[in-house]
N, C-alpha and C positions, 0 to 999 in steps of 0.2 A: 504494499500499500502507500503510494507517494503522498505525504502530508500537504496539506495547505499552511503557507508561510504567513504570517502574522506579525502585527505590532501594537502597542499600546501607543495611542494618540500623544503621549508624553515624550515620546521620540521626536516629535516635531517642535516643540516648544524654546529650543536655542535661539535667543536675539538674533543671533547671527544668520541663521536661517531665512528670517526676515529684513535682514539689513538693519537691524534695529539696536538699541544698545542697552536694553534693560528687559527684565521678565514684564515690570507693569507695562511698557510701550508695548509687548505681545499682547498682552490681556486688553489693554485699551484698543488695539488695532482690530482684534478678534470680536471685541464687544462693538465697534463701530460698523464693521462690514464682516458679518458672519460667514454670508455666502462665499466670500473672497478668501475667509482663512479655510473653510473647507474644501474648497475648490483646489487651494493649491495644497493643501495635504494630501488630498486623494491622487491629484496628478502626480504628485512625488512617489504615492505609493506603486502607481502603475509604473512609474518609471523604474522603481526599484525593482520589481518581480514579487512584492510582497502584495497578498491578496486580501488579507484577513485583518479587521480594525478591531480592538478593544477602546471603548471611551473611558473617560477617566474624570478628574477633578477640570473646573476652568480652566481655560476656554474650550477645551475639549467634551463638554459634558452634554448631557441629554439636553439641558435646555439651551445651549449653545444650537444643538441640531435642530431644535424645533422653533427657534428664532428665525435661522437659515432658510430652511424647507418645509415648515410648517406642519409636519406631521413624520412619523416614524415611516411611514408607506411610500412619502414623499422621498426620503433618505435613502430608504432601498433601491428606489428607481434609480437615485443619482450614482450610488454604487454598482450596480448592477450594469448602466452602462460603461463604466469605467473596468467590468471584470472584477470587481472587491464584493467584500460581503461583510458583516456585521459579525464577529464573533460572541463578544460578550459587553457587558457594562459594568464597570468598577465603582460600588457605593463609596464615592472617596469625598465628596463636598463637605464643608466646612460646616454647612449648617444641616446636613442630615441628622435625623435623630440621635441621642447618644444611648448606646446599649448599656450603658453602666447605671443609665436613670433608670429606676423598676418602675415608676409610674409611667413611661413612656413607650409602652410595649405596643399599646392599640397604635401609635403614632408610629414606631418603626416598621410596623407590620404594613399599615396603609402606605406607607412612603414605599416600602416594597414591591407591595402590589405593583403601585403604580409605575414604577422602575420596571416592572417585569412587563408589563401590559406593552411599554414601550419596545421592549427588548423583544419580544414575540413577534410585535407586528412588524420590525424592521428586520426580520427572518433569522434571527438568533435565540439561543435557549441556553445563555448562562448570564447568570448573575453573581457579582464577585464583590465580596466584602472582607472588612478587616475585622479583627476584635479590637479592643480599644486601646490605647498606647499604656506601658508602664509610667511610672511615676519616676523622675528623676531620684537617682539612688542617694538615700540620707534623708529626701524629705521625710517630713511628720504631717501626718500620721501616713506611715506606709501604704503601699498597696501592695498586698501579699496576694499572688498568683498562684492561689493553692486551690484543694479539691471544691471548696466552696463556692469561692470565685467561678471555677471553670463550669459547676454545676449551674451557678446562675447564666453564664454566656451559652450553654449549650440548651438551657430552656428558650432563650431568645432564638437561637439560631433554629430550633425545633418549628417555634411558632412562623419564623420568616421561611423556613424552608418548605414547610406545609403550604403557607400563603400562595408563594410563587409556583409552586408546582402545579396549582392551579389552574395557571397560564402555560403551563406547558414549559416551566423554566425551572432549571435547577440551581439551587444555592452551593457557590463553592468560598470555602474561605480561606482568605493570601495569607501568608507567611510573613508578615513585615517587620522590618528591624524595630527594635525597641517598643515592639509592640506585647501584649500579652498573649500573643501567638507568635512568638520567634524562636526560643529554643528547640532543639529537639524534644527535650521533656515536653514542655509546653504542647505542642504536637500530639504526641501519643496519649496525652490525658485528654485532651481535647477530643479529639476522635474517638478514644474508648468511651467516650461519655455520650457521643452523639449518635443519632440512628441513620447508618447508612444510607438507607432510601431516601434521606430528605437533608441530609448534610456531606458535601462533596467537600474536597481538599483543592485548592491550587498553589502547590509550592512555588518558591522562588528560589532559584540555586544560589543568587546572589545572597538575599537576604539571609538564608538558611545559613550560608559559610561564615556571613559578617557575626553572626552569634557563635561561631566557633565549632558551628555541627558540621556535618556531613551530608550535604544535599542528594548523594545517592544514596545512602542507607536509609534517609526519609522517605525518598522516592520507590525503594523496594517495599521497604516494612507496608507502606500504604498504597501502594500500586493500585490497587481494585478501587480507590473510589478519589482516585486522581481525574478530573475532570477536564481540567485546563492546569499548563504550568508556563510560568514565565521562565524564559531562559536566559539569564543574566550572570555575567560574571564578576568575582570579587577579588580585589588585591588581596587580602587578608582578613582575618576576623578584626572588629572593632576590639582594640586595644586598650579603650578607656570609658568611663560613664560617662557619656553624652548628656548635659542637659537637655530634657526632654520637653521642650515648648515648640512655637511656631516656627523656629529656624533647624528644627531637629533634621529635616530633610536635606536641606542644604548642606548640614555639616556631617551629614551620610555621605553624600558625593563622592571625597576623594577616595573611599574605599572601594567604589565600582569603577569597572574598566569593560571595556567590549569584548565580546567572547574570543576566547582563546588568549588573551593576553594576560589574565590572572591564574587562581587556584582551582577552578572549576573541572572537574574529572568529566570532560563533556563525551568522549566514549561511554562510561560507564553512565552518565547520565541519559543518553540516548538508549541507551541499552534498557535502563528501566522506566524511559517513558514509552518503549516501544509495546510494552505490556501493560499498559493503562486504557482506561477507556475514552482519555485526550489524546491518544498517539495520531489523530488524524488531522492534529492541529499542532504546530509549532510556533508559539509566541515568543518573539525577539523582543526583547526590552532594553532599549538603549535610551536612557534618559536624557533629554533633552542633547542631542546629538548635532554638533555644528552644521555637518553636512550628512544629514539623515541617508541619503538616498546611497552614498557610498557607503556609509556605516553599516546601511541593513543588507547590501549586495555582501558585506564582508562577514558580516554575522551568519547571513544563511548559509555561506559557503561552509563556515565551523560546522554549522548545524548540519548541513549535507554529508561533509565529509565524516561528523561521526556517525549517523545513522546508515551510512555506505558501511562502516565497519560491523556495525550490527547485522545488517543484510548479507 
């Protein structure tokens, strides 16, 4: 089976790609002319040979798509004419309901159902989410990621997974750095507490490695529940306790690199991925590439070579 290659829209967020000088300028440009933003993204994808897309936080979010094209079905048509398709949407908006707020479950479920309806209409069947972030080490009161905490998160995931399943959409949880689903132990605990019929996994090879984990071992243990994976490389584990605030994502960036330039065992990862339900999609994630077309071609080449060794 030859997989389709995909990417996250964050690949196209680097200001240099737009001839601009800041992240804010990119967001402003996309807000002012969302049609032009999406046309450039889709054209670059088509040029790179990557055909699948994951939506994420603004400016490449569901709201931006609706401002540009009016509906999920119209967006699907725009993708279709370029030989592209939607793979998934990531719940990464800053205004999404907080999973740690015990009273927010109705709002969390309603928000997920709205997104799932969009995803299904746009031709995809995956909604990706992350668990809440940890607190900075040493903060008081601390947040302990223990069995009680994970049971609460499992309850939320079950409610969301059941709700989106009624739209024909699966919920997959992403292994984000500095989140409560980061370390190998976090992943194993959460997966043990959740129902495999309603909760899937979206492992990120880079983020697992940044937490000192072995992405290949994680993928092997949970292969049967991997609906999608993010293929991304890491220069090495994060060697300090980062301050967890709105800047933490930018401070993770120096630990990330292009495929084949870091420590991830790509042949091992490819072999593990080939045994998963998500084997038909290879999502190359390159956060904010200055030249996304070249970077995607290079990443795809690494993935193809690794998959070729499996075959």
